[in-house]
N, C-alpha and C positions, 0 to 999 in steps of 0.2 A: 234666268230661267232655268237653266242647267244645275246652277249653284241652288237655286230654289227646290226645283223636283228631287236632288241629290238628299238635301236637308230634310225634306217631307218624307223620303222612302228609306232616310237612318231612324225618323221619328216613329215611323209604321212598324220598323224593326222591333225596335226599342220599346211598342208597347205590345206587341205580338209575344216578343220574351216574358216579358211582366205578366202578362196573360197565362202565359205557360207554365210559366215558375209556379204563380200564385195555385191555377190549377194542381198543378202536379203538387205542389206541397198538401191542398186538399186530397188529392187521393191518396196520397201517403197517409197523411191522417186518417181516412177513411178506414185501409186498409189496415193499420195498425190496433183502431179501437176492434176490428171486427177480428183481428188476430188474438187481442187478447182474451176473447170469448171464445172462441171455436175450438180451444185446445182442451177443455174441462167437459168432463164426462159426468158429472154428479152435479144436480143441483147445487147444493151450497157451497160447490168451489167455483160453479159458475155464477153466482148472486155477487160474490165475495173480491171475483177476480176486476170486476171495473163497475162504477154508477150506471154506465148503460148497457152492461149485459141483463139478461133475459133466458128463461127456460122454460121450453115447453113441456107440459109436463103430460101431456096425448100420449098412451100408450100406441096409439096407431099412427101416430107421426111419420112420416116416409123419410127415407136418408137422403133424401134432395139437397138438402142443408144442413146442418149441424142443430141439435137443440139449443145448444147455449148460443146465443147469436144476440143481434139488436132487436129492438120491437117491429122495426118493419121489416125484416127477413124473414121473422116467423109469421106476422098475418101474411106476406104474400105467400110465404110455402103451406099456409091452409092450417096453421094454427089458432085456436079457438080463445078470443080475447079471456074465455074464463078461465081457460087451461093455460096461462102463461103466468109463469112464477114471478113476481119482480118482490125488489129488494121493501122490508117492511118499513112503514114510517118512522122516522126520527121521534125518540118518546122523551120526552122533560115535563116531570111533575115535582111539586113540592108537597109532599106528603103531611111534614109537620114541621110548622115555623113560630113557636113561641116566643116572644122577646125576649131578651135579656133578664134575669131577676136573681135578687140578690136576697140572702138570709132572712125571713120576715118569722117572728114571734118563735126564734129557737127551732124551727122547721126546716128541714132541707130535704123535703118533698118536693116542693115549688121551685128550688134552687135552678135556675137557667144558666151557664156559663159558654152554651155555644149556640149557635143560629146561624142558619136551620139544624133541626135534629134529623130530620129525613128526607132523603130524594129519592125520586126513581128514575133513572134515564136509560138511553139503549147507547152502544157502542157497535159500528161496523171495524173490522178489519182495517189497522191503518188509519184510525180516525183517534181526535184527540177533542175532549172535551174539557174547558174549563168550569170549575167549580166554586164559588165564593162564599166563604161564610166568618162570622166575626167570633171570637172567644173576649171573654170580661172574666177575670178573677172575680168571685164574689165575696163581700165584706161577710164578716162573723162567720165562714167557713167552719165546723165543726173540726175539734184539734184533741187526737188520741194521743198523748203523750205518756212512755214507758222506760221508766227508771231502769234500765238493766247495770247493775253496779257489782264491782269488783271487790267483795268481799274477804279476800284473804288480808292476812295479819298487818299488810303494810299501807292495807287503806282504812284502817283502823279511824285516824283521824277525821277522814274525808267525811265519814258517816254521820260522825257527831256535829260536822259543819252542815251536813246538807239538813239535820234535823232543826238545828239551828234557824233557819233560812224559813222557817213556815209561813211567815207575814207576807217577807218579799217575796217570797216563790208565788203567792196567790195575786199579789199585784202583777208581779210581772206576767203573770201570765192574761190576767184582766186586761190588759194593753196588747197583747196580741190578739185576742179574740173574746167574746162572750162565751161560746160553747167551748169550752174544753173537758177533757178527763184524765186521771192519772193513774198509772200503774205501777208497780214496783218487783222488780226479781234479783235475784243476786247468782252469783256465779262462782268458781273456784277450780276445779279441775277434776279429773277422774279419779275415786276413790282406789287406787292400787299403785304400784308399784310400775316404773319408778317416779311416780309422779307423788304420791304420796305416804308416808310410814304405815306401814304395816304390823309394826308390832302392837300386840293388844291395848296395852296403856296408851301408847302413842294417838293409837286410830280414835281411842275415847276422847281424847284432849290433846289435839297436834298442837298445842299453843303450852306445852307443859314447859320447853326452854325459856321461856317468859315468865316463868312462875305465874301466868294467869290459865283460866278456862276457856275453852270456846267450842265451839260447835264441832261435829266432826267434819271431815272433807266431803265436800260433794259436789256435782258436776253443776246443776244448776236447780233452782228453786226457785216455785213463783209463789210470791208473798202476797199479793193485793191486784185483782181485775182491775179494771180503769173505771173508776165511778169520778164521781163530781166531788166528793167529802176530802179537801186538802187535809184536813184533821185526822181523818182517818190513814191517809198516805204517809204522814209525818209520824202518827203513831207506829204504824208496821216497822218502818224505817229505823226507828226506835228499838223497837222488842227485837231488830234483827241483830243475829250474833256470828261474830267473826267466824274464820276458820282460817285454816294454813295449809301450805305445800309444800312440797323439796323445790321445786324449779322455779324460774324466772317467767316461765309462760304458762297461760290458763287456757281456759275454756270459754274464751269467747265466742267462738263461730257456733259451738255445738250450743251456748246457749241461746244463741240470736235465732238458730233454726227451731229451738222450742216455742220462743218468744212469738215468731211469727207464724207458724202451722197450728199452735194451739189455740182452739176456740175459747177454753176456761180465759184466755186473756181478754176477749170480750172487743174485738176489734169491730166497731160499726162499719156497715155497708158503704157508709157516704159519710167519709171524713178524712183528712189529712193524718195520714198513720206515720209518727215518728217516735224512735226507738234513739233514746240518749244513752250511748254505752262508755261508762266510767271507768277506765284502769291506768294501772300504772306499770303494766309487765306486757310480754309477747303474747302473744299468740299462737297454740296449736293449731294444725293444718291437716288435709288427710293424709294419711301414713304416717303420722307420729303415732297412733294408735298400735299399728304394726309390733312396736318395742314391747307393749303389754298384753300381745296376744290377742288386741280387739281387732279382728281381721276382716270384721264384714260390714262392705258398705255404708256408707249413712244412709239410711231409708228416707229423709226428710219428712219424717211423720212424726206426730205427737205421739210421746212416751213420758206422761205424766201421772204420776200415783195420787192417792187419795189425799196427801199431805204435799203437794205439790211438786216434789221432786224427779228429776228425769230418771227414768229407773232403768233405763236401756244403758246405760254410761257405761256396762262393763261387758256391752254385746256388740255396740256399733263404733266403729272408727269415727276419729273428727270429721268433720262435713269440707268438701274441698271448696274452693271461692267459687268456681263455677256453679255448684250446687245454691250457694247464698244466695248467688246472682238472679238465678232461677226463682226463686222463694221470692225476693225481693221485687223482682220483675211481675211476678204471678200475684201479689198481696197487694203490691202498689203500697210498700213499706220504705222510708226514708230513715237512714241511721246518722246520727250524730256520735262519729268519735272523741271524745273529751278526755284525753290522754296526758300522761306527765312527758314533759321536754326531752328526759332520755331515749322513751319510744316512739316518738312522735314521727321519726324517719321510717319507720318501719310500718307506721297507719299509712302516712303518704303514699309508699309504693302500693297499700291495698288499696286507697282510693283512687288511685290511676287503673285500677281493672273495674273499680265498681262506681265508676266516676258519676254514673248516671243516677245515685241513689246514696250517696254518701258525702260528709262533710265533717272534716279534720279541723281540730282545735286544740288550742295548749290550755292544759290543766294543771293551777295551780299544785305546787305539792298538798296544800291542806283542802282543795278542793274551793276556795273561798270567792273563785272566780264564776262558779257554773251555772250562776244565774244571768252574766252575761253571757255564757257560752252558748246556753239555750237559747236567747232571744237574737243572737249575731245567726247559728246556726238556722233557726227558724226562720229567717225574713231572709238567708243564703237561699234556702230551700223553696219556698214561696215565690223568690222574683223568676224562676226559671218556669217556662212554658215550653213542653215540647211534643209534639206530635208523631203517630206512628199509625199504621194501619198494617193488614192481614193482606197483603198481596204478594206477599215473599215467593206463596209457590202456585199463586195463579197466572193467567195469561194476561193480566193489565199491571201497569207500571204507573207510579201517581208522582208527581214532582210538586213542592211546597215553595209558596213564592209569599211573603209577608211584609210589612211596614215595620213589625216589632212595636205597633201602638205609636210611632213619630208621625204629628199629625201633617197631612199631604207630603208624605215621605214617601221615597218608591218602594216599590214593591221586588226584594231580594230574594232569590232561590237559597231558602233554609227551612227548618222543622223546628229549632231551636232557637229562641228568644229570651234574655237576660236581663236583669234592671227592670221587670214587669212589677209593676205597683199596682193597688186595688183602684178599682175606677178606671182604670187604663182599657181602651177598646184593641185589639189586636184584629185587623185585619188581613185574611187569608186568602191565597187564590192555589187551589190544586188543581194540576192538570192533571187529568186519568187518560191513558192510551191506552189501546188494545192494536198491537202490533201486529197479531196474525192469529189466525184460527188453530187452536190445539186441533178440535174435530169440528165437522161441517156439521153442525146443530143450532137450534135458537133455543138456549136456556138461561136463567138467570143465577146470576153469583152477589152474594151478599159481601158489600164490602166496608168494613167499620173502619172508619179514622175516629182516633183514639186520642187524649191530651195524654201522655204515659205518664208524669207525676201522679195524678190521682186515679187516672183509668174509668173514672164515671163520667165522664162527659163525652158522647161519643155524637158524631154523624153518621147514621147511617146510610148506605148508599146501596139501593136496589138495581142492580144494573143488568139489561136486559142484554145480553152478548147476542148479536144478531149475524150469524154464521151459518144459519141453515134454511131451509123453505119450510112454508106455510101448507102441503099438498092435501089437505084435508076440506079443500072444498065440495059444495055441494053435487056440483057436476064431478068432479073426481067419486063421490062415493059411487055413483052411478054405473061405472067401469070397473069391470072387473078383467085380471089380468093373471095370467100362470106364469110360474115360475119355477127353475129349474131348483135340483137339491141344492140345500144349502147357500140360498138365497132368498131375498122377500124383496116385494115390488117398493117402488122410492121414488114417487114422483114419476110414473109413466115408465121408468126403467126397472130391471133384475139389478138388485145390488144384492152382491154377496154378504154373510152372515160374515161376523167377526170370525177371526181365524183361518177365513179361506178366501181364495183370490183366483184368479183365471177366467178367460173368457165364459167357461161354464160354472165358475164356483167348486171347479172339484177339485182343487190344487192348496193343499195345507200350507198354510205359512209356515206351519211348524217342522216341515217336512223338508230336509236337505236337498232333496233330491229333486232335480228338474231337468225335464225334457228338452230334445233339443230345439221342437216346434216351440217349446215356451220362449226357449233361449232367444229366437228369433226375435219373437214379439218386443224385446228389449235392446234390439237393434236397427238404429236407423238404416234405411234405405240407403245402400253403395257407403256403410261404415261397417268397418272390422271390428269395433269394439262395441262390447254391448252397456249400456246405459253410457255412453260417451266414455268411458273410463273414469266416470265421474258418482260411480254411484252402484248398488248391488239389485240385481235381478231377482225377484222374488214371484215365483208363480207370474212371469208374464209381464208384471211391472214394476218401473224401476224406482227404488228406492233411493233419493238421489242426496249426498253427501253436502252438508251446508255450505250456501253459498251459490248451489245450482240448481234448477228447476227445469220444469218442461217435462214430455212425455219421453224422450231419450235424455236426459240430463244436459243436454246440449247448451242450454240458456244458463249464463252466470246472472248474477242476482244486480239488481239495479242500483242507480248511485241513491245516496240518501241525500235529506235534505240539511243542507248544515241548520237552516232555521230552526225547526222542529225534530230533527233528526228520524223524520219518517222516510221510509224508500217510495218516491217520487212525489215526494212530498205531501201524502196523504190525500185521505179521501176529496173529492173536490178540485183534484188539480191535476192530476196524472196517477197513470195504470200501467203494471210494469209487464212490457211485451218481448219477452226473448231475450232480456239484459238491456232494452233498452226502456224509456221513460215514453210513455205516449201521455203527452198531457192534453189534458181540458183545453177547454175556450178560455182564453183569457192568462194562460199561464204558458211558459217556456223554460228552456235552459237544460241542460242532461238531467237535471232533477226535479223539474216543474217548478222551479225555487224563484221563478224572474216573474215578474208579473208584468206582463204587456201592456196593460191599460197606463195611459197619461193622468188619471185621474191624482192619483199622488205626487205629480208634478206638478199639478199647478196649486200655486199661491192661495190662500184664501180672497174671496173677491175678484180673482183674474183669472182669465181665459187662454194667459200665454202659456204656456210647456216651457216650465224653468225659465220664467218671468223675459223669454226671448233670449238667456244669454247662457244656454247650455241644451245639452241633449238629455233625453230620459230615458235611461237604461237600466232595466230590471225595477223599475216603477221608483228610482233614484236618479237624479239629478247629476250629472258631467258638467260642472261648470266649464264654462270657455275663457279666453282672455279679451281684455277691455280693447278698446281702437286708442288708448291716450298713450302718450310718450312720457318716460315709460311705458309698456305695457303692465296690466295688472288683474289677477286673475279674478274672477267672481267668487263670493262666497256667499255660506248659509244655505237654507233647506231648500230653496226654489231658486237660489244664483240671483239672489234679489238685490245684494249690494256688493261695494267694491270699495276700494279705499279712498277714490275720490268721486264719489259719487253719494247720492242722496238714498236710504235707505228708504223705501217706499211702504214696508211694511212696518215699521217703526210708527210713521205718520196715522196708520192706518188703526194702531195699536192705542194709539196717543189717547183718545176718548173713551177707552173702557180703563186705563189707568187713573184718567182723572176722576171718573166716578167713583171708583173704587176707594180713591182716597178722599172724595169728598162725601163717603156715606153715602151715594144717593144707590151704589149698586152695592150688594155683597161679596159674592166671588165668582159672577159671573156677568156676562151683558151680550147683547147682540148687535151687531153695526152690519148695514146691509147684506143681512140673510147671514153673517159670518158669526159663530156663534164663541165666546172668548170668555176662561176662564182668569182670574186674575188672584194671586196668593201674595201673603207676605212674607217674607224668610230673612229677616236681618240679623238674625243671632246665629243663623245656619252655617255651621262648618262645612258644611259641603258643597266641594266648586261644581259652576256650573260646567254642564255638556260643552264639550267640544263643538258640537253643531247649533248651540244656541247664539243668537246673536245679541250684543249689548246694545240697550240703545239709552236715550237720556231726555227725561220729562222733568220741565222746571215750575215749578208751580210757589208763588211768592218769591221767599227768597231761600228757596230750599230745590234741591240738584236731586231727582229720584233716578238711580240706576236700575234696569231692570232688562231681562230676557226674556225672549219668547221660543216657542218651539212647538212642531208639529204634534199634536194630542194625541194621546194611544188610547184616551178614553171616547166612547162613543158617543154621538151626537154633540162632541165638542172637537171645533175645527184648529185652537189655538190655546196654550198656554203660557199665560203671562206670568214671570215670577219678580217681584219687586227685591232685589239685592241688598240695597242699599241708599240711603239716606244722607247727603250733606246740608247743612243749612248756613248761610253765611250771618243770619242775622244773631248780635253778640248777645248773650246770655249772663246772667247774674253769674253763673260758675265761671263762664269763660273770662268774665273781667275780675273775678275773684284769683283765675289761675294767674291771668296778665299782672295782677297787680305782685302777688307773691314772687312770680319770675322776675319784676321789675326790682321788687327788694331784696332777693336773694341776689342779682347781679351786683346790687349797691353795697351790698355786704361783704360780697366777695372781691368786690375792686378795692374796699377801704382796707381789708388784710392785706390785701395785694400791697398797697400803699403802704402800709406801716410796715409790712416787712421789709419792702426797698429801704424806708425811710431808713429803718433801723439798721438794716445791713450796711447802709451808707457811713452812719454814724459809728457803729462798730468800727469799723475799716479806717474812720477819719480818727478815732480813740487810738489804734492800735499803731498809725503813724506817728501821731504824736509823741507815744510813748516812746517808740522805739529811739526819736530824735532827742527825748529827754534822758534817756539813759547813755544816749554817746556824748550829750555834752556833757554829763555829772563825771563822766570815767575821762574826758579832757581837761577840765577843771581842777579835779584833783591831782592831776599828775602836773598841771600847772603852778597848781598851789606848794606841791612840797620841792617846786625845783626853781623858779622865776619868780616869785612872788616877792617883790619888792618889800615887805611890810615885815618881811621872815627873817627873823634873827635866829642864829645856830645856839645853841646852849654850850658849844664847845670854844674855852678858851686859849689860846695857843700866845706863849712867852719865849721869846730868843733873847738869849745871852750875848751883851756885844762880844765882839772877836777878840778888841783888846782887855778885855777882863782876866785880869790873872788866875789861871785856873789853877796852879800850882799851891795856890794858897789854901783853895779850899780842900787839898788832897789833903 
């Protein structure tokens, strides 16, 4: 009995402590919610502090509770419902959404390459909204191609080559697009020392040393405006005359500025604009003109006389590369530098500075490959899609994600896609964020998302920046209030005019003097430093340094969520209260980026958290170890499988894989209220995600390996990707491969046997020959000394001893 009583007592104490803990947490949360509001003294700052903050606009509202508070507190304090300012309702409206459209009947008026075209939406501070749009390059988009040619003496043969390519040029352009126009211009150098001859006779004919006559030196000349008549283009090129200069650097950039900026060129408002610049020389840049006395900065304006010559070459300096970049970006003109090999390195360095608008190609010495270079450069330019926007100076930022036209490909953060072909649809997702309010008022901001290569296809965003209050209700119109000098009534309180501050709005912000009374208003109770040492006191108000906030700058900035980069996770997750995040319901963590709900830890079709093999922390499963020997850790998004157990989600997904392979469902199916998507990725080089679990499905004689993962798309629970297919059925190709392998093995084995036999035979012959040589030598020796039938040719006679010798003497 005593033990039972003790257990009951402990249980009661535990339950009581839990209740007190929960009550304490609830009271702390309620206190933080109120504290997020009550410090704000303006309506706009109040409504943007947190989603539950409200403002009482009644000028006769008492001081029992702060004007910035929650709904219940304001109503209880006597503020009428019609005088309570609440955050504006979210705004999302598709204003224009025409379908994607290619060029039809040579008209570009109805061409649509981006969809949708216009949206109207709202943003609150610390809020991010996702905008989905598509882009598809239109077929037969107009092309304006302007040939800008170096016509100095060294390029004489190149001009003749271009003239001879008339029919080939027409055929090449027809292959690129049916809507094209051609123009022609030329350049040399400034007609002054030290770039050209100043002798009167040499000025009239700079080519006298070559016993030829040519045109006087000029900087740039426009010969032919953009036209569809190829014959006119060839005729103008043929009639153009070469000239000469002294150095190996010409006025390419000066000519390029005139080509881009002059209306007489005839650039179409909706066309792909390309300048192909042919040269074999280096280029002059800004500063080189000072040698000749042309010290005035290039004005980037058009200066062509009635004959098409650049008339201010003796006045303005050469343009800088930065000026050229600005013009190319403004007019959306691309440049193909077709240059010879000896100067290509120089233009490669220029391309690194103008990478977004230029292409460099090697030109043969006689320009024989010019058509090939035009085709390559055009294809390289049109294969790039890049987006930009005009949020650089505004309070909003935009991040771009795209699949770059890969079917069912992942969205990767990028603005630039390469390798784009006609008919390819690129899916984009723009995340637009308003981090904070620069001023507390509600206004509209126009944002344009532009395809930077053409600059003609735009997604227009009309963004309502909800940083202020709408204090113009019918009840407020009937209430009149008087305010002191240098102030005006705003939402029930007197707000100082711009440039004035202080309790009575009598302190000029531009005045450096500050009274002791105003300085005391910037000092927290029991504090020795004004603005907590983290700001400046201006007319009784603290202007806090970056990273600090609060009335006395006593609070540091709150933590930023790693997930979205917003303070306290952004709108809907939490609000910053003096350096700490007050999280909304369902969220926790230091930055309110930890989901407290277990929904994301429930496997499709299951009610068990993490399949009963783990715990849910911040919306993700932390898997535990199994009871096997040896123990293994469970794995998977929902801890659904281990090394020694069957995966239940593989079994659940099999019917969807089966119906997809049998063509009874296209790319999605539903089983037990669980929605699946099924895609094939046999040839994909992309590796499976580390969290994706591999399963095997056998159909007839084939084995399919697929992975599944929790879906990131709405209305879809699971994503299935079939990654490989292996079949055991013998195919004719496999039989041929096996037969070929057997034949190859037989041939190789035969060759090896022949080599072995041949080697043995050679070795045997060598041993027999050595034996023969040895026997031959032995037989020769015996023949000379011991042969029984051998008779010596020498005869020897001996006289008898008794023969009288003296007779012979």
